[in-house]
C-alpha positions as CSV (number, residue, x, y, z in Angstrom):
1,X,0.9,19.9,14.8
2,X,-0.4,19.8,11.3
3,X,-2.6,16.8,10.1
4,X,-1.7,15.5,6.6
5,X,-3.5,12.8,4.6
6,X,-1.4,11.0,2.0
7,X,-3.4,9.2,-0.6
8,X,-0.8,7.1,-2.5
9,X,-0.6,3.5,-3.5
10,X,3.2,3.3,-4.0
11,X,4.7,2.1,-0.6
12,X,8.1,3.5,-1.3
13,X,6.7,7.0,-2.0
14,X,4.4,6.7,1.1
15,X,7.4,5.9,3.3
16,X,9.5,8.7,1.8
17,X,6.8,11.3,2.2
18,X,5.9,10.2,5.7
19,X,9.5,10.5,6.9
20,X,9.8,14.1,5.6
21,X,6.4,15.2,6.8
22,X,7.3,14.0,10.3
23,X,10.4,16.1,10.0
24,X,8.0,19.1,9.3
25,X,6.1,18.3,12.5
26,X,3.1,16.8,10.8
27,X,1.0,13.8,11.8
28,X,0.4,11.6,8.8
29,X,-2.6,9.4,7.9
30,X,-2.3,7.2,4.8
31,X,-4.8,5.8,2.4
32,X,-3.5,3.4,-0.3
33,X,-6.5,3.5,-2.7
34,X,-8.7,6.2,-3.9
35,X,-12.0,5.2,-2.3
36,X,-10.4,4.9,1.2
37,X,-8.7,8.3,0.6
38,X,-11.9,9.9,-0.3
39,X,-13.7,8.5,2.7
40,X,-10.9,9.8,5.0
41,X,-10.8,13.2,3.4
42,X,-14.6,13.6,3.6
43,X,-14.8,12.7,7.2
44,X,-11.4,13.8,8.7
45,X,-10.0,17.2,9.6
46,X,-6.8,17.7,7.7
47,X,-4.5,20.7,7.1
48,X,-3.3,19.2,3.8
49,X,-4.1,16.3,1.4
50,X,-1.4,14.9,-0.7
51,X,-3.2,13.1,-3.5
52,X,-1.9,10.9,-6.3
53,X,-3.9,11.0,-9.6
54,X,-3.5,7.4,-10.6
55,X,-5.0,5.3,-7.8
56,X,-6.8,2.0,-7.4
57,X,-10.6,2.2,-7.1
58,X,-10.9,5.9,-7.7
59,X,-8.6,8.5,-9.3
60,X,-7.4,11.6,-7.7
61,X,-9.1,14.0,-10.1
62,X,-12.5,12.5,-9.2
63,X,-11.6,12.7,-5.5
64,X,-10.7,16.4,-5.7
65,X,-13.8,17.2,-7.6
66,X,-16.0,15.4,-5.0
67,X,-14.3,17.2,-2.1
68,X,-14.8,20.6,-3.7
69,X,-18.4,19.8,-4.6
70,X,-19.1,19.1,-1.0
71,X,-17.4,22.4,0.0
72,X,-14.4,20.8,1.6
73,X,-11.6,23.2,0.8
74,X,-8.6,21.5,2.5
75,X,-5.5,22.3,0.4
76,X,-4.6,19.5,-2.1
77,X,-1.1,18.9,-3.4
78,X,-1.6,16.5,-6.4
79,X,1.0,14.0,-7.5
80,X,1.1,12.8,-11.1
81,X,3.3,10.8,-13.3
82,X,1.9,12.5,-16.3
83,X,3.9,15.3,-17.9
84,X,1.5,16.8,-20.5
85,X,0.4,20.4,-19.7
86,X,-3.3,19.5,-20.1
87,X,-3.0,17.0,-17.3
88,X,-1.5,19.5,-15.0
89,X,-4.1,22.1,-15.8
90,X,-6.8,19.4,-15.3
91,X,-5.4,18.7,-11.8
92,X,-5.5,22.4,-10.9
93,X,-9.0,22.8,-12.3
94,X,-10.3,19.9,-10.4
95,X,-9.6,21.8,-7.2
96,X,-6.0,21.0,-6.4
97,X,-3.9,23.9,-5.0
98,X,-0.6,22.7,-6.5
99,X,0.9,19.6,-8.2
100,X,4.2,17.8,-8.5
101,X,5.2,15.6,-11.4
102,X,6.9,12.3,-10.6
103,X,9.7,11.9,-10.2
104,X,10.2,14.9,-8.0
105,X,13.0,16.0,-5.7
106,X,12.4,15.9,-2.0
107,X,13.5,19.4,-1.5
108,X,10.9,20.6,-4.0
109,X,8.3,18.5,-2.2
110,X,9.2,20.1,1.2
111,X,9.1,23.6,-0.3
112,X,5.7,23.1,-1.8
113,X,4.3,21.7,1.5
114,X,5.8,24.5,3.5
115,X,4.4,27.1,1.1
116,X,0.9,25.7,1.2
117,X,0.8,25.4,5.0
118,X,2.3,28.9,5.4
119,X,-0.3,30.4,3.1
120,X,-3.1,28.7,5.1
121,X,-1.7,30.2,8.3
122,X,-1.4,33.7,6.8
123,X,-4.9,33.6,5.3
124,X,-6.3,32.4,8.6
125,X,-4.5,35.1,10.6
126,X,-5.6,38.1,8.7
127,X,-4.9,39.7,5.7
128,X,-6.5,39.3,2.8
129,X,-9.6,38.0,1.9
130,X,-10.7,35.7,4.8
131,X,-11.3,38.6,7.2
132,X,-14.0,39.8,4.8
133,X,-17.2,37.8,5.1
134,X,-19.2,39.3,2.2
135,X,-18.6,41.6,-0.7
136,X,-21.3,43.5,-2.6
137,X,-20.1,45.2,-5.8
138,X,-22.9,46.4,-7.9
139,X,-24.9,43.4,-9.1
140,X,-22.1,41.0,-7.9
141,X,-22.3,39.5,-4.5
142,X,-19.5,37.4,-3.0
143,X,-20.1,35.4,0.2
144,X,-16.6,34.6,1.3
145,X,-17.6,32.3,4.2
146,X,-19.9,30.2,2.0
147,X,-17.6,30.5,-1.1
148,X,-20.7,31.6,-3.0
149,X,-21.0,34.1,-5.9
150,X,-24.2,35.6,-7.1
151,X,-24.6,37.8,-10.2
152,X,-27.9,39.4,-10.9
153,X,-29.5,37.0,-8.4
154,X,-28.1,33.9,-10.2
155,X,-25.4,31.7,-8.7
156,X,-22.2,31.5,-10.6
157,X,-20.2,28.3,-10.3
158,X,-16.5,28.9,-9.9
159,X,-13.6,26.5,-9.4
160,X,-11.6,27.0,-6.1
161,X,-8.9,29.0,-7.7
162,X,-11.2,31.1,-9.7
163,X,-13.0,32.0,-6.5
164,X,-9.8,32.7,-4.6
165,X,-8.6,34.9,-7.5
166,X,-11.9,36.8,-7.6
167,X,-11.9,37.4,-3.9
168,X,-8.4,38.7,-3.8
169,X,-9.0,41.2,-6.6
170,X,-12.5,42.2,-5.3
171,X,-11.2,42.7,-1.8
172,X,-8.7,45.3,-3.1
173,X,-10.6,47.2,-5.8
174,X,-8.4,49.5,-7.9
175,X,-5.1,47.7,-6.8
176,X,-3.2,46.4,-9.8
177,X,-1.6,43.0,-9.4
178,X,1.1,41.6,-11.7
179,X,0.8,38.0,-12.8
180,X,3.7,37.0,-10.6
181,X,1.9,38.6,-7.6
182,X,-1.3,36.7,-8.3
183,X,0.6,33.5,-8.7
184,X,2.2,34.0,-5.3
185,X,-0.9,35.2,-3.5
186,X,-3.4,32.7,-5.0
187,X,-1.3,29.6,-5.7
188,X,0.8,30.2,-2.6
189,X,4.3,30.4,-3.9
190,X,6.3,31.7,-6.9
191,X,4.9,29.6,-9.7
192,X,7.7,30.7,-12.0
193,X,7.0,30.1,-15.7
194,X,3.3,29.6,-15.4
195,X,2.1,33.2,-15.7
196,X,-0.3,31.9,-18.4
197,X,-2.2,30.1,-15.7
198,X,-3.3,33.5,-14.4
199,X,-4.3,34.6,-17.9
200,X,-6.4,31.5,-18.4
201,X,-8.1,31.9,-15.0
202,X,-8.9,35.5,-15.7
203,X,-10.3,34.6,-19.1
204,X,-12.6,32.0,-17.5
205,X,-13.7,34.4,-14.8
206,X,-14.5,37.0,-17.3
207,X,-16.5,34.5,-19.4
208,X,-18.6,33.7,-16.3
209,X,-19.0,37.2,-14.9
210,X,-18.8,39.8,-17.7
211,X,-21.8,40.7,-19.8
212,X,-19.4,41.8,-22.5
213,X,-16.0,40.0,-22.3
214,X,-14.5,42.4,-24.9
215,X,-15.4,45.4,-22.6
216,X,-15.2,44.0,-19.0
217,X,-17.0,45.6,-16.2
218,X,-15.5,43.9,-13.2
219,X,-12.0,42.6,-13.9
220,X,-9.9,45.1,-15.8
221,X,-6.5,44.9,-17.4
222,X,-3.8,47.3,-16.2
223,X,-1.7,47.5,-19.3
224,X,2.0,46.7,-18.7
225,X,1.3,45.4,-15.2
226,X,-1.5,42.8,-14.9
227,X,-5.1,43.0,-13.6
228,X,-7.3,44.9,-11.1
229,X,-10.9,44.9,-10.0
230,X,-12.9,48.0,-11.1
231,X,-13.0,50.5,-8.2
232,X,-15.8,52.5,-9.8
233,X,-18.6,50.0,-9.3
């Protein structure tokens, strides 16, 4: 049975989510303010955290950033009443795996939860990059277990999604991925209409890794398809 933490101060939303999570065979723990939610997330063992952005005492963005800073990589589904694109991107960049904008349909909520949990099971069983513990590609070293990236002996700080994207590409050098494939594999479901999210993450990765962004050494563009990791390093 999956363990889910719901950090939400609206009692009606808490009750609704709890009912449907129970239907998905999940145990549910609830925190009604940000500080309590952070304490439970830091000290508990959860398969998923459902995290509202606007919370008493501490907001969801700060909680997600704290968890990732302490290398707690429990999947986070972020809830927000904000609709501006910048707020959605900020949620993802803070370490969230996905987000839902209120008001949302319960079918969409269930689909997102199932997709996140399914991806966790698949990544844990085998597959792609979690079976690989360490990658050494020229002067780039990726420690998958510790989620640590070194370039020329210096540590490179990546967001969770930047790291996941890099590991997927580097684990399969030479294989070209479309933006839709990367959305599905890294974000965990078909994130239709948000292909630009992949582009922005690739651009940030290149800015952090490439000596010359205009002539990348590691992450290459496959014209007409998407991206690949250089297999000649």
